[in-house]
C-alpha positions as CSV (number, residue, x, y, z in Angstrom):
1,M,17.3,-10.1,-13.1
2,I,16.4,-8.6,-16.4
3,I,14.2,-5.6,-16.8
4,E,12.7,-4.9,-20.3
5,R,10.5,-2.0,-21.4
6,T,8.1,-2.4,-24.2
7,S,5.7,0.1,-25.7
8,K,2.9,-1.0,-23.3
9,E,4.7,-2.4,-20.2
10,V,7.8,-3.0,-18.2
11,V,8.7,-6.7,-17.7
12,F,10.8,-8.0,-14.8
13,R,12.4,-11.4,-15.3
14,L,13.6,-13.1,-12.1
15,S,15.0,-16.5,-11.2
16,S,12.3,-19.0,-10.4
17,S,13.8,-19.4,-7.0
18,T,12.6,-15.9,-6.0
19,K,10.1,-16.2,-3.1
20,L,6.6,-15.4,-4.1
21,E,6.0,-13.6,-0.8
22,D,8.8,-11.1,-1.7
23,L,7.4,-10.6,-5.1
24,Q,3.9,-9.9,-3.6
25,E,5.4,-7.2,-1.3
26,I,7.1,-5.5,-4.3
27,A,3.8,-5.8,-6.3
28,N,1.9,-4.2,-3.4
29,L,4.4,-1.3,-3.4
30,F,4.0,-0.7,-7.1
31,T,0.2,-0.8,-6.7
32,F,0.4,1.7,-3.9
33,E,2.6,4.0,-6.0
34,E,0.2,3.9,-9.0
35,I,-2.8,4.6,-6.8
36,S,-1.1,7.4,-4.8
37,R,0.2,9.1,-8.0
38,K,-3.4,9.6,-9.1
39,S,-4.6,10.8,-5.8
40,K,-5.6,14.4,-5.2
41,A,-5.5,14.0,-1.4
42,T,-3.4,16.4,0.5
43,Q,-1.3,15.6,3.5
44,K,-3.9,17.3,5.7
45,D,-6.6,15.0,4.2
46,V,-4.5,12.0,5.1
47,D,-3.8,13.3,8.6
48,D,-7.5,13.9,9.2
49,L,-8.4,10.5,8.0
50,V,-5.8,8.8,10.2
51,R,-7.1,10.8,13.2
52,K,-10.7,9.7,12.6
53,I,-9.6,6.1,12.2
54,K,-7.6,6.2,15.4
55,K,-10.5,7.9,17.3
56,G,-12.9,5.2,16.1
57,R,-10.5,2.4,17.1
58,W,-10.0,3.8,20.6
59,A,-13.8,4.1,21.1
60,K,-14.3,0.4,20.1
61,T,-11.4,-0.6,22.4
62,K,-12.8,1.3,25.3
63,S,-16.2,-0.3,24.7
64,K,-14.8,-3.8,24.6
65,L,-12.7,-3.3,27.7
66,D,-15.7,-1.7,29.5
67,L,-13.7,1.5,30.3
């Protein structure tokens, strides 16, 4: 593996035998890091959002199961 830095980008050079699925997972991680670095959300904001999502999911599940 070779990593190069230019004035505008960082370039990773890997063997052509590298699995594309593995590269996609790494690309997803880099994308997440870039997005989260720009975020102004607090941990409390994230926790509140997760709580709302879970609550909505449970309500849908109860409805589907007729509970």
